[in-house]
C-alpha positions in Angstrom: -14.7 -20.5 -16.6 -16.0 -19.0 -13.4 -17.9 -15.7 -13.5 -17.3 -13.3 -10.5 -20.5 -11.7 -9.2 -21.0 -8.0 -9.6 -21.9 -7.9 -5.9 -18.6 -7.2 -4.2 -19.5 -8.5 -0.7 -20.7 -11.8 -2.1 -17.4 -12.2 -4.0 -15.2 -11.4 -1.0 -16.6 -14.2 1.1 -15.1 -16.7 -1.3 -11.8 -15.1 -2.2 -9.8 -17.4 0.1 -11.3 -20.3 -1.8 -10.7 -18.8 -5.2 -7.0 -18.5 -4.4 -6.7 -22.1 -3.4 -5.5 -25.0 -5.5 -9.1 -26.0 -6.1 -9.4 -23.2 -8.6 -5.9 -23.6 -10.1 -7.2 -24.2 -13.7 -10.2 -21.9 -13.5 -10.3 -18.7 -15.5 -12.3 -15.9 -13.8 -14.3 -13.3 -15.7 -16.5 -10.4 -14.7 -19.1 -8.2 -16.4 -18.4 -5.3 -14.1 -17.0 -2.1 -15.6 -15.4 -0.9 -12.4 -11.6 -0.8 -12.5 -11.1 -2.5 -9.1 -13.4 -5.4 -10.0 -11.4 -6.0 -13.2 -8.1 -5.9 -11.2 -9.5 -8.4 -8.7 -10.4 -10.8 -11.6 -6.9 -10.2 -13.2 -5.3 -11.0 -9.9 -7.3 -14.2 -9.4 -6.2 -15.3 -12.9 -2.5 -15.0 -11.9 -1.8 -18.4 -10.4 1.7 -17.7 -9.2 1.5 -16.4 -5.6 4.4 -13.9 -5.8 3.3 -12.5 -9.1 -0.3 -12.1 -7.8 0.9 -10.2 -4.7 3.2 -8.0 -6.7 0.3 -7.2 -9.2 -2.1 -6.4 -6.3 0.5 -4.1 -4.6 1.5 -2.3 -7.8 -2.2 -1.9 -8.8 -3.1 -0.4 -5.4 -0.2 2.1 -5.7 -1.2 3.0 -9.2 -4.8 3.7 -8.1 -3.6 6.0 -5.4 -1.1 7.7 -7.7 -3.7 8.2 -10.4 -6.2 9.7 -7.9 -3.6 12.1 -6.5 -1.9 12.9 -9.9 -0.5 16.4 -10.2 -1.7 17.4 -6.8 0.3 18.4 -3.8 -2.0 16.7 -1.2 0.2 17.7 1.8 0.5 21.3 0.7 4.3 21.4 0.7 5.9 24.8 0.3 9.6 25.1 1.0 9.7 21.5 2.2 7.0 22.2 4.9 3.5 20.7 4.9 0.3 22.3 6.2 1.0 21.4 9.8 4.7 22.2 9.9 4.7 25.7 8.4 5.0 27.4 11.8 7.6 25.0 13.1 11.2 24.2 12.3 10.5 20.7 11.0 10.7 19.9 7.3 9.1 17.2 5.2 6.1 16.7 7.5 5.4 13.1 8.4 8.1 12.0 6.0 10.9 13.5 8.1 11.2 10.2 9.9 12.0 8.4 6.6 15.6 7.9 5.4 14.5 7.9 1.8 12.9 11.4 1.7 14.1 13.8 -0.9 13.3 17.3 -2.1 11.8 15.9 -5.3 9.4 13.6 -3.7 9.3 10.1 -2.4 11.5 7.7 -4.4 9.9 4.6 -2.7 6.5 3.2 -3.7 5.3 2.3 -0.2 1.6 1.6 0.1 1.4 2.3 3.8 2.9 5.7 3.4 0.5 6.5 0.4 -2.5 5.5 2.5 -1.4 7.6 5.6 -2.9 11.1 5.7 -2.9 13.4 8.7 -6.0 15.0 10.0 -5.2 18.3 8.3 -5.1 16.7 4.9 -8.2 14.7 5.5 -10.1 17.8 6.5 -9.0 19.8 3.4 -9.7 17.2 0.8 -11.1 13.8 0.0 -8.4 11.1 0.3 -8.3 7.4 -0.5 -8.6 5.3 2.6 -7.6 1.7 3.2 -11.3 0.6 3.0 -11.6 2.2 -0.5 -9.1 -0.2 -2.0 -11.3 -3.3 -2.6 -8.4 -5.1 -4.3 -6.6 -5.5 -1.0 -9.2 -8.0 0.0 -7.5 -10.5 -2.3 -4.5 -10.4 0.1 -4.6 -12.5 3.3 -5.3 -11.0 6.7 -1.6 -11.2 7.6 -0.6 -9.5 4.3 -3.2 -6.7 4.9 -1.7 -6.1 8.3 1.8 -5.8 6.8 0.5 -3.4 4.1 -1.1 -1.2 6.8 2.0 -1.1 9.1 5.1 -1.2 6.9 6.0 2.5 6.9 9.2 4.1 5.6 10.3 1.0 3.6 11.3 0.4 0.0 8.8 -1.4 -2.3 11.1 -4.4 -2.5 11.3 -4.8 1.3 7.5 -4.6 1.7 7.0 -7.2 -1.0 9.5 -9.5 0.8 7.4 -9.1 3.9 4.2 -9.9 1.9 5.8 -13.1 0.5 6.6 -14.3 4.0 4.4 -17.1 5.3 4.5 -16.1 9.0 3.4 -13.0 10.6 6.1 -13.2 13.3 8.9 -13.1 10.7 7.3 -10.2 8.9 6.9 -8.2 12.1 10.5 -8.8 13.1 11.7 -7.5 9.7 9.5 -4.4 10.1 10.8 -3.7 13.6 14.4 -4.2 12.5 14.0 -1.8 9.6 12.4 0.7 11.9 15.3 0.7 14.3 17.7 0.9 11.4 15.8 3.9 10.1 16.0 5.6 13.5 19.7 5.0 13.8 20.4 6.4 10.3 18.3 9.4 11.0 20.0 10.1 14.4 23.4 9.9 12.7 22.4 12.5 10.1 21.1 14.9 12.8 24.4 14.7 14.8 26.6 15.4 11.8 
């Protein structure tokens, strides 16, 4: 049994070691009442790599969804956000995504949930990448993928997170981006 310190910065220095095979049979605990600390401990207790990544990703999405529950953070009215009310564009930043719909976003993409334009940031407090302490459990490569994998399905992002090389993940992201652009252009010409 290994107790995780209440001091977040002291704990994050050793996360890479806690995820290694050296701590395979160790159960982590914490006395902290903070939700993200408890999620970190639960994630460290999941010894299967894919299940741990999925748990962290879903927990981060849930934290953002709970924070923004029942709120229209982009101020959508008639499919136009704060910035696009005086223009012809609909869906704001999401207009580039092939998965957009009038009822909201059907994907659970962490990069899209963390992105907020300057207008939204000036009108309300938003969750930023730095506020999600649980993402420190991911590797640097995985955090890069989480930050940059916009307009993708949850399953595609998780496949990118499971990859062992950054090059392969970046190629998958770029291919999906081009595919998304091609599909969007086809829809505009019809």
